[in-house]
N, C-alpha and C positions, 0 to 999 in steps of 0.2 A: 424491513421486508426485502429491500434490494440486496442487503448483505446476504440474506438467506439465498437469494437467487444466484449471487456470486459464488456462494458455497456449493450450490448444486452443480455449477459449471467447473468447479475445482476437483481435480482427480489426484490420486496417489502419484507421486513423482513430479508433480507440477512445481514450477517456480512462480511464487506469488509475491507481488509488491503491495504492501499496505501503505498507501499514500496519505500522509497526514495521520500517522498511526497513534499520535498522542502517547499515552502511557502503555500502549500495547494491549488494550483490553480485548481486541479481536484475535490476537495472535494465537492463543490456545486452540480456538476453533479451527483456524487455518492450518496449524501444525497437525492437528488430528486428520484433516482431509489430505494433506500432501504426504503424510507419513514420513518414515525415515529416508526415503529416496528423494524427497522433494526439499524445497527450501522456502523460507518466508523472509522477506526483507521489509523492515519497517523504516519509513522515512518521515521525519517531522522537523520543522524548522526551529523548534524550541529545545534548547539543550537540556533544560530541566526535565521535560517530559521524556526525552530520550534516555536520560540517566535513570529515571524511575523504571522505564521499560527494560533497560538492560539489566537492572538489578532484579526485577521481579520475574524476568524470563531467562535468567542465567542458566537454568537447568536444561533448556532446550539446546541441542547441538546444531540444529539446522535452521537457526534464526540469527539474524544480525540486524543491527540498527544503525542508521546513518542520520546524522544531523544535516538537514538540507531540504531541498525542494525537488520538484519533478526534474528540473534541469540538472541537478546533481545525480539523480537516479538514472537519468538518460544514458549515462555511460557505463552502467552495470550490465550484467548479462541480460539477454532478452527474457521476457516473462510470459508465462502462459496466461496470466491474469493480473490485472491491477484492480485493487479494491480501495475505495475511499468512502469512509463513513462520516458524514457531516463535517467535512474538512474543506471541500471545494469552495464554499462560500467565503473562506478566508483569503482566497487568491485575489489579489488586486485586479480590478477591472482591466487594467492595462496589460495584465499577464495571462488573461484567460485563454486567449487564442494559442499562445505559445505553450501553455500548460497542457492543453488538449492535444496539441501537436506532439509534445514530448510523450504523452501517454500513448498515443497511436504508434509512435516510433519505438517505444519500449516493448510492444507486444509482438510475440511470435506470430507468424501467419495462423489465423484461426483463433488467436487469443481473445480474451474477453475483458471488458471493463464494466464494473458494477459500482455504482455510487449512490449514496443518499445525499441529495443536494437540496439545500434551501434556496429560495429565490432571492434572498437578501445578500448583498455583497458588502464587503468592508474594504474600503480603500478605493 
């Protein structure tokens, strides 16, 4: 449900970060929303998932994938929106504050953050 809310806030031309993108299953919906004038960046710490995402989304010209975490994405361009779908619970408890600080710092003024979050943490 929150992903749909994030999609509603996403407009043509936006730059969107999919934090914890996994194999990129949300990317096609995001690309449709941002259109050819926007871009979508997927970030995930797992090299195998990034490899699958790159292969399956290779036809999209305005998509790129980065192996890493929010701290790696922090140095990219500012984003109109950050979306995270069931990935934040994998952030170690000791890194939660810095992760949300990174997310806030990545957003353009007026940008949005939408996430599906479970209450269980790992680490």
